[in-house]
VMD Tcl script that draws the C-alpha trace (Angstrom):
set ca {
  {0.00 0.00 0.00}
  {2.80 2.40 0.93}
  {4.56 1.73 -2.39}
  {1.34 2.35 -4.32}
  {0.83 5.66 -2.52}
  {4.45 6.73 -3.06}
  {4.27 5.82 -6.75}
  {1.09 7.85 -7.16}
  {2.49 10.76 -5.18}
  {5.76 10.94 -7.13}
  {3.98 10.79 -10.48}
  {1.57 13.48 -9.32}
  {4.35 15.69 -7.92}
  {6.30 15.35 -11.18}
  {3.28 16.69 -13.08}
  {2.84 19.47 -10.54}
  {6.50 20.44 -10.84}
  {5.85 21.09 -14.50}
  {2.59 23.06 -14.08}
  {2.41 24.43 -10.53}
  {3.94 27.86 -11.19}
  {1.49 28.54 -14.00}
  {-1.35 27.33 -11.77}
  {-0.12 29.76 -9.08}
  {0.11 32.60 -11.64}
  {-3.43 31.99 -12.85}
  {-4.76 31.68 -9.29}
  {-3.17 35.01 -8.36}
  {-4.66 36.58 -11.49}
  {-8.13 35.27 -10.62}
  {-7.91 36.67 -7.08}
  {-6.73 40.06 -8.31}
  {-9.33 40.34 -11.07}
  {-12.14 39.12 -8.81}
  {-11.31 41.30 -5.79}
  {-10.59 44.29 -8.04}
  {-13.89 43.80 -9.82}
  {-15.72 43.80 -6.49}
  {-14.13 47.17 -5.68}
  {-15.05 48.60 -9.09}
  {-18.72 47.64 -8.62}
  {-18.87 48.73 -4.95}
  {-19.38 45.19 -3.67}
  {-16.09 44.55 -1.83}
  {-16.26 43.56 1.83}
  {-12.90 45.38 2.17}
  {-14.35 48.78 1.18}
  {-14.81 49.96 4.77}
  {-11.28 48.88 5.70}
  {-9.81 50.71 2.70}
  {-11.95 53.76 3.46}
  {-10.71 53.93 7.06}
  {-7.09 53.34 6.05}
  {-6.90 56.05 3.38}
  {-9.49 58.41 4.85}
  {-7.90 61.44 3.11}
  {-9.15 60.22 -0.30}
  {-12.79 60.22 -1.34}
  {-13.74 56.53 -1.16}
  {-16.21 56.71 -4.05}
  {-13.26 57.70 -6.27}
  {-10.32 55.93 -4.63}
  {-11.82 52.46 -4.16}
  {-12.87 51.98 -7.82}
  {-9.45 53.25 -8.96}
  {-7.83 50.74 -6.60}
  {-10.09 48.08 -8.11}
  {-8.99 48.98 -11.63}
  {-5.34 48.74 -10.53}
  {-6.01 45.30 -9.05}
  {-7.72 44.13 -12.26}
  {-4.75 45.41 -14.28}
  {-2.35 43.49 -12.01}
  {-4.47 40.37 -12.58}
  {-4.41 40.85 -16.35}
  {-0.65 41.49 -16.18}
  {-0.21 38.11 -14.50}
  {-2.05 36.43 -17.38}
  {0.15 38.03 -20.06}
  {3.55 36.43 -19.53}
  {5.48 39.26 -21.19}
  {4.02 41.67 -18.61}
  {5.02 39.64 -15.56}
  {8.37 41.40 -14.91}
  {6.46 44.69 -14.73}
  {3.44 43.30 -12.90}
  {5.23 41.59 -10.00}
  {6.77 44.83 -8.60}
  {3.33 46.49 -8.79}
  {1.77 43.51 -7.04}
  {4.40 43.63 -4.28}
  {3.92 47.38 -3.86}
  {0.16 46.84 -3.61}
  {0.69 44.06 -1.07}
  {2.94 46.28 1.04}
  {0.18 48.90 1.11}
  {-2.38 46.29 2.20}
  {-0.50 45.89 5.49}
  {-1.05 49.54 6.50}
  {-4.30 48.80 8.39}
  {-2.40 46.42 10.69}
  {-0.43 49.42 11.97}
  {-2.97 52.22 11.46}
  {-6.15 50.41 12.58}
  {-4.90 47.98 15.22}
  {-8.25 47.79 17.02}
  {-10.02 46.80 13.79}
  {-7.37 44.25 12.84}
  {-6.72 42.68 16.26}
  {-8.70 41.76 19.33}
  {-5.33 41.50 21.09}
  {-2.30 42.79 19.19}
  {-0.37 40.96 17.70}
  {-1.57 37.41 18.34}
  {-5.36 37.51 18.03}
  {-6.41 38.91 14.64}
  {-9.99 39.80 13.85}
  {-11.54 38.68 10.56}
  {-10.19 41.88 8.97}
  {-6.74 41.10 10.37}
  {-6.90 37.57 8.99}
  {-7.94 39.01 5.61}
  {-4.74 41.08 5.63}
  {-2.44 38.37 7.03}
  {-3.48 35.96 4.25}
  {-1.76 38.36 1.86}
  {1.51 36.73 2.94}
  {0.41 33.80 0.76}
  {-0.21 36.12 -2.20}
  {3.24 37.65 -1.70}
  {4.84 34.20 -1.58}
  {3.01 33.17 -4.73}
  {4.15 36.34 -6.52}
  {7.76 35.64 -5.54}
  {7.47 32.09 -6.88}
  {6.08 33.38 -10.17}
  {8.81 36.05 -10.33}
  {11.43 33.33 -9.96}
  {10.26 31.62 -13.13}
  {9.47 34.64 -15.28}
  {12.85 36.33 -15.15}
  {15.40 37.51 -17.70}
  {16.78 33.98 -18.16}
  {13.28 32.71 -19.00}
  {12.80 35.36 -21.69}
  {16.23 34.71 -23.20}
  {15.44 30.98 -23.41}
  {11.97 31.73 -24.81}
  {13.43 33.98 -27.54}
  {16.16 31.44 -28.39}
  {13.48 28.76 -28.75}
  {11.45 31.03 -31.02}
  {14.50 31.74 -33.22}
  {15.31 28.03 -33.36}
  {11.74 27.15 -34.37}
  {11.55 29.83 -37.06}
  {14.49 28.35 -39.00}
}
mol new
graphics top color blue
foreach p $ca { graphics top sphere $p radius 0.5 }
foreach p [lrange $ca 0 end-1] q [lrange $ca 1 end] { graphics top cylinder $p $q radius 0.2 }
display resetview
């Protein structure tokens, strides 16, 4: 039984090694497009948190613009040539999403720093998005594009 499981697992993990980064890239894109779309249409559960964090901007203007930026990041993740430009924007956006943890501690934590509220958990989960972006960035780098262009040249002959 153990051998059967190990055989299955190793075959599965070999397939995942080949496809997992693209799956991660597409998953990140879906999250960004979906959450950005919610902001554009005024349906995001994060609207109040954003509004309280950047209270110096008019929320009816700022939140939809933020949503458009998130959708553009999502689209940038889907277009592989845009990834080297998209990842820094994504990481900048993610850094900004941590502001409420420091600005709105009572909204983000019942007891700082070990007991996050639902809003705090919503922000902390962004560590996973950051990790995913770094994984994607590791694949879609200058070396990748050089290899891709060499392959294209080779195939065109």
